N, C-alpha and C positions, 0 to 999 in steps of 0.2 A: 814425269821425272823418272829417270832410271839410274840406278847405281850399278856399275859393273865392276866386279872384283876379279882381276886377272890372276891366275895361278901361273907362275913362271916356271917352265920346265928347263932345267939346266943340267949340265953334267954332274955326275955324282960327287966330284971333288968340289964343285961350286956349291952344291947343296950342303955338303959337309961343312964348308967354311961358313956358310950362312947360319947353319944350325949352331955351330960353335959360338958365333957372335951373339946369337939370341940367348944362349945360356951362360954367357960370360958374367963375371961378377958385376953387380950393378944393374943387370937387366931386370926390369920390373915385370913381375908376373901379372897377368891380367886376371881379374876376378869378375864375378857376376855384378852387374851394375845394380846399385840400390834402386835406381829409377825403374829399371826393368822389373825388379821384384815387386815394388809397390804398384806399378802399373798392372802387372799380372794379377796380383791379389785383388785389386779393384775390379778387374775384368771378371774374375771368379765371383766376387761379391755381387756384381751386377747380374751374372748368369743365374744366381740363386732365384731371382725374380723373373728374368726374361726367358731363360731356357734351362731349367733345373737339370735336364738330362745330360747337359754338357759339363756340369760341375765336377762329377767324378773323374771324367777323362782329363779335364784341365788340372785338377788337383794332383792326379797321379802323374801327369806329365811334368808339372812343376816340381814335385817331390823327386822324380827321377833325375831331373836336371840338377837340382841341388845336391843330390847324392853323388852324381858324377863329378860335379865341380869340387866337392870335398875330396874325392879320390884323386882327381888330377892335380890338386893343390900340392900333393907330395912328390910329383914328378916334374922333370924339366921338359920332357918331350912326349908327345903322343902321336899316334898314326893320324894322318890326314882323314882317313875314313872315320875314325872315332870322333874327330872334331866335326866332321860333316853330319854325323848322327846327332850330335848335340845341337847343331845349327838347325836341323830338321825339326827338332822339338821346339826350339825358339820360334821357328816360322809357324808351326802349328798353333802355338800359344798367341802369336801376333795376329794370326788370321781370325782368332776369336774376337779380337778388338777391331781389326780393319776390314774383315770380311773379304769381299772380292776386290777391294781397292788395293790389296797387296798381292802382287804376282811375283813368283820367283822362278828362276831357271838355273839349275845347277848342272853343269856339263863338266865333269871331271873324269878323265879316262881312268880305267881300273888300275893301270900301272902306276898311277900317282897316289893311290889310296894308302899305300904303305909308307909314304914319305913322312918323316918325323917333323913335326911342327910344335912350337910351344903351345901348351894348353890355353884355350880361350882366345888365342890371337885372332883367328878369323871370326870366331863367335862375336867378339866385341866389335869388329868392323861391321858385321851384319846388323848387330843390335843398334849401333850408331847410325847406320844407313836408314834403319826403320824409324828410329826415334827422331832424327833430324831431317829425314826425307819425307815424313808423312805429316808434317805440321798442318799442311793444307789437306784436309780430309775430303775435299770436294772432288778430287780427281784420283785416278788410279796410279799407283806407284809400282815400280818394277825393280827387282834386284836380280842380277845375273852373275853366276860364276862361270868363267871361261878359262881355258888353258891358253897360254901364250908362250911361244918359244923364244928363248934369248932374253937378254936384259934390256 
């Protein structure tokens, strides 16, 4: 199974219109999923017995992710590059649980890293792809980010 998330590159006026719609009154901000938090805490608990050397790294990664999510709760937009950094932390934590069954490919051109996006928007898409795409643990899962031009 593979989940592909396309990043659509459009003109600056199209991006500005989309960004304005995403921060319009009534737009629901995304938050860290409670399922993700509990799953990650359970993975860390299991690591205490299976691989204690990874516990410090996992705990530090989760703490950093929580810290960043609190900071971004106060803003309406962040740079795509910052969002992708948070996604990389999510993927590192998910690999502790799924090991080599989860493969990811992020292909985002540098010129898109400064594009403003709502915080946690892509993060939650990836988290959902992992959660709902890896129910069958017997086979490898893949998540890919790719740029696509036009709508």
